[in-house]
N, C-alpha and C positions, 0 to 999 in steps of 0.2 A: 642526610641525616647526620656523620658524625664529622664530618668536618663544618656543620653548623652547632653543632656541641662545641669544638674545640675552641670557636670565636666566641661563643657567648657565654658570658658570666652566670646571667639567670638561667639557660638551660645545664648548666652545670651544675646549678642547686638545684634544679626542678629532676634532672635523673640523678640523684644522690638522696633524694628525699621517697620519690618514688621506690627507688631499687630498695631499700629497706622496707618499705611496706607489706612492698611485694612479696617479702621472705616472711613475713608475719602470716600475708594472706594462707600461703601456701602451705604452712604450717599448719592452721587451723582449717583451710579447706579437706587437707589430708587425711586429720584425725578424724574429721566428722563424717566422712565417706565411709571409710572403712566401722567405723560405728552404726551406721544407721543400713549399709549393704544387707546384715543378715537377716531385714526381714522385709525384702524387697516382694521374694515371691509369692508371699503369703498375700501380700495387699497387691500385688498385680491381679492373683487367680480372683479375688472378691469384687475388686473394682469391674473386670471382664465381667463377671456373673451379674452383676446389677444390669450393665448394658443390655446383657443378651436377652434378661427376662424381662424389661421393659421394651424391648422393639420386637419383643417376639410376641409380648401381648397385643399390641396393636396391627401388627402384623397378621395376626392370626382372627382377628376380629375382621381387617377388612377382606382377607381369604374366606372367611364363613360366608359373609355377609353376603357377598357375591352368589356364592357359590346356592345359598339357600333360595336367592332371587330366581337363580335360572332354574332351579328345580321345584320352585313353584308354579313358576311359566309353564312348562313340561309337564306335569302334572296337574296343570287346571283344564276344567271340562272343555271352558273356550276353545283352548287350542286344537283338541280333538276333535272340536265341531269344526272350527275352519280346516282342519286336518282332511276331511271327511268333502266339505265344498269342491261341488265340478269347476271345471276351468272356467267355462261361459258362465258362472252364476255369480258375475262381479258384485252386485248387489248385497247378498249374504257374508261374501267374501268379506267385504269393507264393512257390514257391520258388524260380524262378531269380532272382525282386527280391532275397530273400534273401542271393544268391552276387554279386550285385552289390554290395550291402549289406558283405558279409563280407569279398570282395575289396579292393573298390576305394576305395566310400566312405569308411568307418568309420579303414579305416590312414591314410588321406590327412587326415582332417579333424582327427585325434590331433593332429598338429602343425599344422594351418591353420586357427585357430577362424575367420576370417574367412568361411569358407563358409555360406551364412545357410542353406540349402535345394538338392535335386539332382530334377527334376520328368521323371519320364517321362509321358508321355502318346500314347495312340492314338487316334487318331479313332473306329476301333471302337468306345471306350468306356473302354478299359481305360486306367488313371490310377495310379501310385505317385506318390506324394513322401516326399523323405525331409527333414526338420526335423531339424536338428541340435538345436536349443536350449541352445546353450551360454552358460556364465554370465558367460564371455569381454566380449558384446558384451550382453549380456541383451534377446535378439531372437530370436524364434519366430514363424513362419508362421503364419497363421490357420488356424485347425484345420477352418474350413469353404471352405475355397482349394481352387479348381478351376483350372489350366492352362485348361482349355473356357473358361472368364470372360473370359481376358485376349486379347479377339478384334485388339488394334493387334499384339499380338503374333504371334499366327496367322497374322497377314494379313500380313507382313513380307516382303521378297522372302528369303528363308532356304532355299531350296531347293538353291543354288550356291556355301553353304559355310557356317561360321560369321559370326551376324551378336552383333553388342556392341550393347547399349542402356543409356545410365545415366538415372536416375529416382529421383526423389524419393519410393520408394514405401510405401503406406499400408496395406500387406498384412500390417504383423508387429504383434507387440503386446512388450509388457516382461513381466517376470515374475510382474505382478500379473494380466496380462489387461489389461491398458488399452493401447488401441489407440495405433501409435507412426511416425512418418513418420523415414524413415531414408535415405539417401541409400546406392543398392545399382546395381551393373553386372549386368548378365544377360548370358549366353551364351545364347544360342541355336541351335538349326540344325532344320531338318527333313531326313526321312531315308526314300526309299521302299524298302520291304522287299517283294518279289511285289506284293501288292495293296494292303499295307499303308502307310498314311501314319501316320509317327510322328516326334513333336518330342521331342526333349531339350534341357532348358535347367537351370541354374546360378544361381543367388544369391551373388552375394558382394558379402561388407559394402564398401563405402568407406572404413568408420573407418580402419581402418590406413594406409592412402595416404593422409587427413586428418594422423593424426597421424605419418606420416614429412614431410611438408609440413612441423608444425609443430615438428617435433625441429630444422628446419632454423634456424642460428642469423643472422638475417638482420638483427639489431638490432629495435628498438619496432615499425617501420615498413616493413621488407621484407615484400612479398608473395613465394607462389609456386603457381602453379597445374599442374595435370595438362589439357591438350588436346587432344579427339578430331581425325583428319583433317580435320574440318570445320572447326576452331575453337571449339568446343563447350568449354565447363571441364565438365573432367568429377572434380576433386577440390579444393578447398578449404579451407583451414580454416571460411570464409562460408559456411553450406550453403544461403544463400537466393542466389549464384550458381552454384549447381551447372544444368546447362543451361541457360546464358547464352551470347550470346556477347562475345569481345572485341570493340574498335572495329576495322572493316573494313581500316581506312589501317596500323593496326599490325601484320593478320595479313599483311596483303603483304607486307610488308616481312620477317617469319619463316619465311615459307614460300618464301623462295628456295633456301633449305639446309635440309641436317637439323639442324645445331647453328651456333653461332657469339655472335654480342654484338650488341645494338644498344642506346645511348645516344638517351634520350630528352631532347632540351634543355629542350623546354619545362617538363617536371615535374623534371627534373634528376635523373630513377631509370635507373640500368644495365640493362639488359634481358638476360640471360641463357638460352639454350638448346637443349636436346639433344634428338634425336629415341631415341626407345625402338627395341629392336633386334627387326628383322623386325617392325615398326609403324610407322605414320605419327601412334601419338600422340606427344606433347611435351610434356616439364617442365622448366616456362620459371620461373624468378624474377626478381623488381624488385626492386632494391636501390638505397633512395635513395642518393644520394651521402654526405651527411653523416654516415649509419649508415654505411657501408663506409672512410670514410676518417679512422675514428677512430683506427685503429692508425698512421698518418702525423704524427698529433699528438704521439704520444707523449712525442718532446723537448720540444717546445711548453708541452703541459701540466707536464710536470716543472718547468720552467723556470717557467711562471705559478703551478703551486699553490708552490713553494716563495717567489717575492715574497707570495704572498698569504698562506702563513706565518705572514711574518716579520709582515706587515702585521696578522694575528690576533694575535700574541703580544704584537705591542708595543699594540695597543688594550688588551689583557688586562692587562698591567701597570699602563699608564695609567686603568683603570676601578678596578682594583682600589687605586689608590694614592690614586684621590679619594676613593673609598668611605671607606676608613680614617679619611677625615679630614669627611666631610659625611653620613655614613649616618645617625646620629640626627635631624641636620637631616630628612633625606628621610625618614625614619620617622614623622616628627612632621606632616610636611604629607602626607603620603598617610593618617595617622590621622584627619587635620582635614580632609581630601575625603572620609571614609567618614563622618563627623557628619554634615558637607551632606549625605548621600546619606541621612542617619536613621539609621546602624547606631551606634546608642550604647553598644551594647556591646563596642566596641572599642578599645581601650586602648592606650598608648604603654607600650613597652617601656621600663623606668626602668631605666641602670644607670650609673654613675659617682656624681660628687658636685659637678659644676661647675653653672653658672645655666643648661644644657638639661636636664641630671636635676631639677634642682628644677622647671623652665616644666611638665616632663613630669607630676612628682606635682601640682603645683595643676590642670593640665587634666583628671588620670584622678579628682581627686576634684569635680572640676566634672560631668565626665559622669557618675558615679556620682549625686549630687543629682539631675541633669537628668534619669535613668535612674529614680529614685524617684519621683518628681513624675510623670512621663508616665503610669508604672504604675497611681498613687492616680487619676488621673484619668481612663484608661482605667476602672479600673474603677466610678468613680465614673458612667461614662455607662453601663457596661452595668446598675447599679443602676437609673438615668432610664429605659431601656427599661424593662428589666421591670415598675417601676410603671408607665408607660405603658401598656405592654403589657395589666397585668391590669386596670389601668383598663378600659381600654377592653373588654376580655373582660367586667365588668361591669355595664356598660351593658346591661340588658334593658329596654326600651320596656313598659310593663304593661299596654299597650291589647288587646293579645290577651286575656291572661291572665285580665283583668275580665270581659271578656266570656265567656270559656271558664266562669269561675265561676259567673254570671248563668245562663248554661245550665244550667248544674250544679244550679242551686237552683231554676230553674225547673220541670225537670223531675222533682226527688223529691217535687213537690206530684202525681206520677202514678203511682201505686203500680202493679209489673210492669211498668215500662217498660224494655227491656234497654238501652235507650241511654245509661242512666246508668250505669249498668255500665262501655259499651266509653270513652264521655268522660270517664269516672274513671279510667281504665285507663291511655288515652292520655297524659289529662293527667299521671297520676302518673308514665309512664314519661320524660316530657318536663322534667318539673320534676327528676327525676335525673336525668339528662344535662347539661343546662344548670347544673346547683348544683356540681356536680362540677369543683370547679378546678385539682385535680391534674394532669389528664389534657386537656391545653389539645391533645392531636393523639392525633385520631381515623383511623379508619379510614373510607374513603369508603361504604361499607355503613353502618355506624351512623350517618353523616351521614345517608345517605338513609333508615335503619330515623326516624331523629328526624325528618325530614321526611316521613315517611308518617304518623307520630303525629299530627303537627301537621293533617295533611289529612285524617286520618279525623274529627277534630272538627268541621273546617270540612265536611268532609259531614253532619255530625249537624244543626251550628249554620244551616247554608244548604240543604240536602239537595242537590236534583240542580243549583242555580244555578251551583253552581262543578265543574266535571271539572278533572281533571287527569291528567297520564301521563308516567312515568318511565320512562328510558332509562338502565340501569346493565348492560354488559356482565358479563361474570364474571371474564375478567380483568382488569377494573378494581376487585373489590371489596374488594382487602386495598394500593390505593391508601392512603397518606395525607395528611391534611389537616387545616387549622385546626377546629376547633370550632365549630359554629354560623354559617358563612358561606353555607347556601343558604337557611334556611328564615325570616330576617330578609327577605333578600331578594323571597320570594315570600308575605309575610306583607307585605309594602309593595305586592306585584300586586294583590291581595286589597282591602289597605286604599285605595290611589288608584283603584280601577277598582270593582269591584262594590261596596263600602260607600258610595260617593261619588255612583255613577249608578243601582244598581236594579238595572242591565242583567247577565244570563248572562253567564259568563264561562269561557274555556277556558287554563289553563296547562300548557305543556310542558318537562318540563325533561332534558336529554339530559347526559350526559357520555361524553366521548371522549377519546382523545390528540390533542396538538395540539405536529405535530410529533416531531422525538424524543425529549423530554427534558421533556416539560410536560404538563398534562391540562388540560381547557378542560371548563366546566360553562356550558350555554348556559340559559338562564332566557328563554322567548318566552310573553307572552300576547296576545289580541284584544281589550285592554279598549282603552279612549279613548286612551291610550298620550301621550307627550308633544308639546307645541309647538316647532318650530325653535328659540325664543328657550330657552325651558326646558331642552332635550336640551343646547342650547348651554352653558347655565350648569352643567350637571350635569355634563357633562364637563369645564369649567371647574374646578369646586370636586375633581373627582378627582385633578385634576394639581397639587393642593394639594401641600405638606408634612405628612407622616401625623402627627407630633408636634405641630406647629403647628395642626394640623384637631382634634385634641383636647382645645387648653388652649383652642381658643374654643367648646367644648363642643358634640363632633360627636354625633348621635343614632344609635342603633341603626336599622340600615338600609346603603345604598348607600358610605357612605362612612364608617361604622364596618368594616362588612367589608374596604371598600379599605386602609383606615387597617390594621387588623391583619395583613391579608396582607401587605403593604410592607414592617412594620417584621418581620417573621418570618423573610420569604426577601427576601436581596440582591439576586436576580435581576431586572433591569428590565421583564422579558416580565411580571412578576407583579401580580398587580393587578385588577379591578374596570373592566367596559367598559362604556358603553352605547349602540346607535344603533337602526338598523333595518335589515330583510331587504329584502328585494327586493319582497316581497308586502306590505308596511307593518305588518307586527308591531313591537312593542317588541319588542326583545332584550337581555339583560344577560347579559355574557360574564364569568366568573371563570375567570382563569387562574394556575394556582401549578405548582413544577417536581415531576416524578414522582418521587416515593419511595414503593417497597413495602415491605410490612409485612414482616419475616422470619418465614417460614412456624416 
């Protein structure tokens, strides 16, 4: 940045003006802050009390309405009648329960969608569950749910009156039937009618409570909570905090009174709380000092923004005036940087008839000539690579073909020999496959078929002296690969193995996925293998440049296949590698990108 300022007259002027304005803003801001900070505490407390009174009013109404509804059902004649019905009297069970639904439940939940379910359970086995299934919260109680399974609820001390339990309930599903975990407030009480022990339970969604808390404007970092009589968090916008407790030292301060305010100096937060009517539950809000004090700084901010606005306007005027003089020079500088980055197609805007315009025209002409030369060089390079690829593809060692033709000539002297026909057919297929230079890319299935023809001829030539096994999964048959990359390597194995030693050998070819985007073909044999010196020489040879290898006269085999793959595919993982397996067998691996032929 400093270097840019030193080299630019425009930015020197901008820096001077901005420094002067900053000094003015600093003086005004400091004076305004000291004058207004004396009134902050009173305004903070007043603002917090307004928030808590409004939220407490709504939350009290929400809690008391649902509590009254619970007591309405508990004290109804129909609930008592249902409790005394025998287990086998299903008609009366249903009839009385329908009365409870029609007279109490359905009229209430029409205006109170937070009710999720109402559960009536008699220890004699009678049970009725009302599932609201309202779309407001997209929650419905599991169809297989039974209060008899809730041993924790049934074992609570609920005989002395209504009990409330807040939990993250996993007994509900959404509209698609997928299980969900939702915060729920459960009202439950046990009743004794004659010899019958009956439970009444009601699940109320805490989502409305959370929405009420979220609706409180507390600034970006304000928090609101609902605590029960034990200091456990009942509702908060962060569901993971439900059923956790606040710090014990903090709780001891707010338990001293039913309402009040506490300022936490360590965290610079004001805590305001009030207690629900007829309960020991508290609604509590914590407000960051800097958030609630925003209204106090209005005067100061207006002054500061006025000064900042003046500063911005001054800077804009300076920049406009400077740009009117230096715009074309900056455009030329930007174009030159683009050229250095390799973007030869970015030309200068030519305007006017002065020296700068003439220089821009000359530079554009130079770029056009340079781009044309680069394009010609690129086309020449592509043609050169295609020629190298074609030459590499056409280098086919005649060693195998001569042996095959000699075998056919010998078998021809024997009349009625089926092997002559098999050898001829296999050789014909191989010649057609390798002589088609138009299609250099084939499927892996076609490449393996070519290899199979070769191995069939080898089987006729050497009978059981050479055994082979090929593994090609069905899902890899349509993989695209370069033509004639497996057969030359297998031929090399035979040439340097059986044909050199006369000892029987076994060749194994397997095709598999390599990582997520590559194919790996492994060729192993149990021949004499390579010495450490020879193996190192082959590995070094494969690391050399593909085009240079060709110019040095590479032959069909490992290097030829490796060069063809490297020139076809740019990925660094592509190519041929040679090594030993843990059991000592020689292994040649071919790796190239995974591409599937379209159906």
